[in-house]
Steps between C-alpha positions, in 0.01 A plus 500: 500500500650833398479774761461857382719774641197656673403172664858436604526842667171440677631169633826658610312772684288238670813315608646818647185547703506152651525508878773329694313190600526358851566148372857566395784650694835654421776399736842662552734496203712225656207258492308374198156654462215273602134515407201335659277221382129514572565341841753765599797266458794688354706356214810652337442676168767317296485124465614232258337330205623156392371459145786356287767609750444218753417229247839331534650164589645408837869537417701738722588705193132563433380546857782697664409835341137443595598440862670837492192659342278375784754600763535846346123544491480442875812700580352802324173469689283321243325168546230452231572214256251419225488176301265269309472142371518666157860598576649154456728406792479840669281392793729206572810718485350766728396233750831315489719809532292674764500183709875451457562863595257468794304805385174337392310641797636849427354517150156615391441224244245545224419246233211418269256237381518451124272219388131420448262304719458487878689174554786594272524838672519342844760252378714771345481725803591215735803432282595867534491471879733202479739657250519826693548321832207678662214388725331835443535731201480875531326561168335268248401666173291385207745521211369703206144435622509136382175335623480774763148428622585140584827581675361797690259271683787273605716794603229642722474165678878477537521853635236414760709196593811723517683297237549827313502853638398702194313443172594672175450511125759576234537606140756669280314630195272799449247287310402337832447824691121508458464153648748580776301810587173309526655240732645776718158662528305184574729261686681540832868467407807618691757546223513597136813429297511698176743654252587869534802701389615820336406343167173335608289737708146391417459352849493860627164558335277265700679209664734687733236747621261210555765314701533806724124520542469129584822492708641227276877470519676521162804308376655627177645261243696578182642826645780515244287380207734203454793738440321737263538789742876457516513486121329840490777663705801306373796734469323779689608642833263500792365857536642698790151575627458131587697593812195695614331168579817307588525314169854392416445256212259447212360194676416708806359772274254255346405336830458826690254618236287194572532533876405866489142400421325473839302189400813291444596278793803314364687463172651160414776525237663169417875451501763231540779748570574610859623846397177560308302390807694750711441780251130419466459496877641851531197631312313437824713745695482876528268732313257413224402720202220749544242577229722756327797266495285216368401725211868568424579128513225420250614780269861386518416142406288612206752754372 
């Protein structure tokens, strides 16, 4: 959907007028920012996605960098790790490494159900518990809305039994936004995971405001557009004015834009490199862009 300049300016003005909501808090610069879920539990704003990056074998060569990624995440103050049965061996690797490192109980572990049918959904989710080494999962999401009505019934039962703590839905394409919106309006869910970035801002129109209204926590996937954002700025220097919101790298620039929207709870960039994990985590420290700076960031990317 193409947005006219007038509509864009109206949306930007609306964003500037948004109040500072009580369900997220800014902590001192030495501590990663945390934002609240609907229950008031605080989670750090930068986490870790595992699509492709954790789908590896069990050789030390493959797993050692991932151990460092998980350790770095925690050292920097993050703890959210998101996976899925769709991601090959990622759940198994997360479970194995977090158990070996004795950090499993320190992580906020989110995964997904990605199949059809009640029985198959239960079977797949039980396998996820086993692979992740957990007796209780923090967040179970319905991946890309696959058979969502069936799974939502199961998830409500499991939440009542305290097998899972939160229920969520996910998607990554704008074509699904209408359906996502209807589920958010009609069904009691705790989390929405959706795509949002400097290049893909359609979620600002209805989904993010609705999440604020419904007090639905928001995880953001595809924050770097699978590298497309870095391609846009290849060979360019980070603008000096990024210092105004404590941005010291392009990765932080892109992530801080996302985190500056008050509806966003946590962003989950994937990486298999410890130094990238450290750099990503720093986006959760210090100041975030205000409405005027967001406008400059958008203009710079589109220049």
